[in-house]
C-alpha positions as CSV (number, residue, x, y, z in Angstrom):
1,M,-30.3,124.1,283.0
2,A,-32.1,120.8,283.7
3,K,-33.0,120.5,280.0
4,W,-29.3,121.1,279.1
5,L,-28.2,118.3,281.5
6,G,-30.8,116.0,280.0
7,I,-29.4,116.7,276.5
8,Q,-25.9,116.1,277.7
9,R,-26.9,112.8,279.3
10,G,-28.7,111.7,276.1
11,V,-25.6,112.5,274.0
12,A,-23.4,110.6,276.4
13,V,-25.8,107.5,276.3
14,C,-25.8,107.6,272.5
15,A,-22.0,107.9,272.3
16,F,-21.6,105.0,274.7
17,G,-24.0,102.9,272.7
18,L,-22.2,103.7,269.5
19,C,-18.8,102.8,271.0
20,C,-20.3,99.5,272.2
21,L,-21.7,98.8,268.8
22,V,-18.4,99.6,267.1
23,A,-16.5,97.4,269.6
24,R,-18.9,94.5,269.0
25,E,-18.7,94.9,265.2
26,G,-14.9,94.8,265.4
27,A,-14.9,91.7,267.6
28,A,-17.5,90.0,265.4
29,S,-15.5,90.7,262.2
30,M,-12.4,89.1,263.8
31,A,-14.2,86.1,265.3
32,G,-13.3,83.0,263.5
33,A,-10.3,84.0,261.5
34,D,-9.9,81.2,259.0
35,R,-6.2,81.5,258.2
36,V,-3.0,82.8,259.7
37,V,-0.1,84.0,257.6
38,V,3.3,84.9,258.9
39,I,5.8,86.7,256.7
40,K,9.2,86.2,258.4
41,S,11.1,88.8,256.4
42,E,8.6,91.4,257.5
43,R,8.3,90.0,261.1
44,R,4.5,90.1,260.5
45,L,1.7,87.8,261.6
46,M,-1.8,88.4,260.0
47,L,-5.2,87.0,260.8
48,L,-7.3,86.5,257.7
49,K,-10.9,85.7,257.0
50,N,-12.0,84.9,253.4
51,G,-8.6,86.2,252.2
52,E,-9.1,89.6,253.9
53,V,-6.6,90.7,256.6
54,L,-8.5,91.3,259.8
55,K,-5.5,92.1,262.0
56,S,-1.8,92.3,261.7
57,Y,0.9,92.0,264.5
58,E,4.6,92.6,264.7
59,V,6.4,89.5,265.9
60,A,9.7,88.2,267.2
61,L,11.0,85.0,265.6
62,G,13.7,82.4,266.2
63,K,17.2,83.8,266.9
64,E,18.2,82.5,263.4
65,P,15.2,83.9,261.4
66,V,16.5,83.3,257.8
67,G,15.7,79.9,256.3
68,H,13.5,76.9,257.1
69,K,13.8,75.0,260.4
70,R,15.8,71.8,259.5
71,R,16.6,70.3,262.9
72,Q,16.1,70.5,266.6
73,G,18.0,73.3,268.2
74,D,18.7,75.4,265.0
75,K,16.7,78.3,266.4
76,R,14.9,78.8,263.2
77,T,11.2,79.3,262.7
78,P,9.8,76.8,260.2
79,E,8.4,77.8,256.8
80,G,5.5,76.1,255.1
81,V,1.9,75.3,255.7
82,Y,0.9,73.8,259.1
83,V,-2.1,73.8,261.4
84,L,-2.7,75.5,264.7
85,D,-3.7,72.3,266.5
86,R,-3.8,72.8,270.2
87,R,-3.4,75.4,272.9
88,N,-1.8,75.7,276.3
89,A,-3.3,78.2,278.8
90,G,-0.7,77.1,281.4
91,S,2.4,77.7,279.2
92,R,5.6,79.1,280.7
93,F,4.9,82.0,278.3
94,H,1.6,83.9,278.4
95,R,-0.5,81.3,276.6
96,S,0.6,79.4,273.6
97,I,-0.9,77.8,270.5
98,H,1.0,74.9,269.0
99,I,2.0,74.8,265.3
100,S,1.9,71.3,263.8
101,Y,5.6,71.4,262.8
102,P,7.1,69.0,261.9
103,N,5.0,67.7,259.1
104,R,5.8,64.5,257.1
105,D,8.2,66.3,254.7
106,D,10.0,67.9,257.6
107,I,10.5,64.5,259.3
108,L,11.7,62.9,256.1
109,N,14.2,65.7,255.4
110,A,15.5,65.5,258.9
111,R,15.8,61.8,258.7
112,K,17.8,62.1,255.5
113,Q,20.2,64.4,257.3
114,G,20.4,62.1,260.3
115,V,19.0,64.7,262.7
116,A,15.9,65.2,264.8
117,P,13.5,67.7,263.2
118,G,12.6,69.4,266.6
119,G,9.1,70.4,267.6
120,D,7.1,72.4,270.1
121,V,6.9,75.4,267.8
122,M,4.3,77.8,269.1
123,I,2.7,81.2,268.8
124,H,3.0,82.6,272.3
125,G,3.1,85.7,274.5
126,L,6.0,86.8,276.7
127,P,7.7,84.7,279.3
128,K,6.2,84.9,282.7
129,G,7.8,87.8,284.7
130,M,8.9,89.6,281.5
131,E,5.6,91.5,280.8
132,K,7.3,94.9,281.4
133,L,9.4,94.3,278.3
134,E,6.3,94.2,276.1
135,E,7.2,97.3,274.0
136,L,10.7,95.9,273.4
137,H,9.8,92.3,272.5
138,T,10.4,92.8,268.7
139,V,13.7,94.7,268.9
140,V,15.6,91.4,268.4
141,N,14.5,87.9,267.4
142,W,14.8,86.0,270.7
143,T,12.8,82.8,270.5
144,N,14.1,79.3,269.9
145,G,12.0,79.1,266.7
146,C,8.6,80.2,268.0
147,I,6.6,83.2,267.0
148,A,6.2,85.7,269.9
149,V,3.6,88.5,270.3
150,T,2.7,90.7,273.3
151,N,0.5,89.3,275.9
152,A,-2.5,91.5,274.9
153,E,-2.0,90.4,271.3
154,M,-1.8,86.7,272.4
155,D,-5.1,87.1,274.2
156,E,-6.7,88.5,271.0
157,I,-5.2,85.7,268.8
158,W,-6.4,83.1,271.4
159,R,-10.0,84.4,271.2
160,H,-10.2,84.7,267.4
161,V,-8.2,81.8,266.1
162,P,-9.8,78.4,266.6
163,D,-7.9,75.1,266.8
164,G,-7.6,73.6,263.3
165,T,-6.8,76.9,261.6
166,P,-4.2,76.7,258.9
167,I,-1.0,78.8,259.3
168,E,1.3,79.6,256.4
169,I,4.7,80.7,257.4
170,R,6.5,82.4,254.5
171,P,10.2,83.4,254.2
């Protein structure tokens, strides 16, 4: 009996070690994603490294998801290539990472139309106090132009996407 318990304990230790190794390998492969791609029509955000998709998330977008953001208050998520340039751990949402919208072209286009381009477009988690709605957050597009994920997903993105990472937002 003692020998059997020793074998069981050995198997448990090996299984635990294997799980830790797999978890560490998964985290290492995601560390330092070098690009983020959002496909608005699929409501999908992907973390990439060397062109390979490391992780994919379902997202909620601006309330008017079709088309490029043109002006402040249009509730659209911008389209184009930007940079994830700063983060806010104290956001009114569960963490946020700023997208460098508007770029020079966005500002010039808005100026031609006589409107403000808007700004403060982020990838963020859920609003504080709304955590229980996590499973429902993608049923409708509810943001004012931002890209929303669950809080757990935001924690993961926060860990694996450094400031300065390019983000491409496609229609």
